[in-house]
C-alpha positions in Angstrom: -6.4 -17.4 6.6 -8.1 -16.8 3.3 -6.2 -16.3 0.0 -4.7 -12.9 -0.5 -6.4 -10.3 -2.7 -4.1 -9.1 -5.6 -4.0 -7.3 -8.9 -0.9 -8.9 -10.5 0.5 -12.3 -9.8 4.1 -11.2 -10.3 3.6 -8.6 -7.5 2.1 -11.2 -5.2 5.1 -13.4 -5.9 7.6 -10.7 -5.1 6.0 -10.0 -1.8 5.6 -13.7 -1.0 9.3 -14.4 -1.6 10.2 -11.9 1.1 8.0 -13.2 3.9 9.3 -13.9 7.3 8.5 -17.1 9.2 4.8 -17.1 10.2 4.0 -14.0 8.1 1.2 -14.1 5.5 0.2 -11.9 2.6 -3.2 -10.2 3.0 -3.3 -8.2 -0.2 -1.2 -6.7 -3.0 -2.6 -3.8 -4.9 -1.1 -2.4 -8.1 -0.6 1.4 -8.0 -0.7 4.1 -10.6 1.2 7.3 -11.1 4.9 8.1 -10.5 6.9 6.1 -8.0 5.0 3.4 -6.3 4.6 0.2 -8.2 2.5 -1.7 -5.6 1.4 -1.8 -2.0 1.6 -5.2 -0.3 0.0 -5.8 3.0 1.0 -8.7 5.2 0.2 -9.7 8.8 3.4 -7.9 9.9 4.0 -4.9 7.6 3.3 -2.7 4.7 5.5 -3.4 1.6 5.9 -0.6 -0.9 7.6 -0.9 -4.3 9.1 2.4 -5.3 10.2 2.8 -9.0 11.3 6.4 -8.8 15.0 5.9 -8.2 17.5 7.2 -10.7 18.9 4.7 -13.2 15.8 2.5 -13.3 16.5 1.1 -9.9 13.6 -0.1 -7.8 13.3 -0.2 -4.0 11.1 -2.5 -2.0 10.5 -0.9 1.4 9.0 -2.6 4.4 7.3 -0.7 7.1 6.3 -2.6 10.2 2.9 -1.7 11.4 4.3 -0.6 14.8 6.1 2.2 13.0 3.0 3.6 11.2 1.7 6.6 13.1 -1.3 7.2 10.9 -2.9 6.2 7.7 -5.2 8.4 5.5 -7.5 8.0 2.5 -7.0 10.8 0.1 -9.6 11.1 -2.6 -9.9 13.5 -5.6 -13.4 14.9 -6.0 -14.9 16.5 -9.1 -16.5 19.9 -9.1 -19.9 18.3 -8.3 -18.6 16.5 -5.3 -18.6 13.0 -6.7 -15.5 10.8 -6.1 -13.1 10.3 -9.0 -12.0 6.9 -10.2 -8.7 6.9 -8.2 -7.8 7.4 -4.6 -4.7 7.4 -2.6 -3.5 6.5 0.9 -0.9 8.4 2.9 1.1 6.5 5.5 2.8 8.6 8.1 5.9 6.9 9.6 7.1 9.9 11.6 9.9 12.4 11.2 8.1 14.0 8.3 8.2 10.8 6.2 4.9 10.2 4.5 4.5 7.4 1.9 1.7 8.0 -0.6 0.3 5.4 -3.0 -2.3 6.0 -5.8 -4.8 3.2 -6.5 -7.1 2.4 -9.4 -10.5 3.0 -7.7 -11.6 4.2 -4.3 -12.5 0.7 -3.1 -8.9 -0.5 -3.2 -7.6 2.5 -1.4 -10.3 2.1 1.3 -9.5 -1.6 1.6 -5.8 -0.9 2.1 -6.5 1.9 4.6 -8.8 -0.3 6.6 -6.3 -3.2 6.8 -3.5 -0.9 7.8 -5.7 0.8 10.4 -6.8 -2.5 11.9 -3.1 -3.6 12.3 -1.9 -0.3 13.8 -4.7 -0.2 16.4 -3.9 -3.6 17.8 
């Protein structure tokens, strides 16, 4: 497999340290906005870092692809219909739980969406 795509080496290292036997990192994208610090994509799961806990606590949540019901690209548009510089993905894991992550640029959101979609449709 090729080298993973990533924005920050420390985020890649954090995801890499938690790999299971035979699992590989595909991509780790830095996120913007409140809450999510990054989205990591491996051959087995989506890894989300959530910085929104009280007391400066941080959660790293793993979502196996088999538990993802759907994934959406959510883009902001301007009044003239052109895409803004940031986009989001929404990951539905059932029971009303939707994880949202905001990216710097539509291409990263689209890439994350496409990787997740590929794995949940296998």
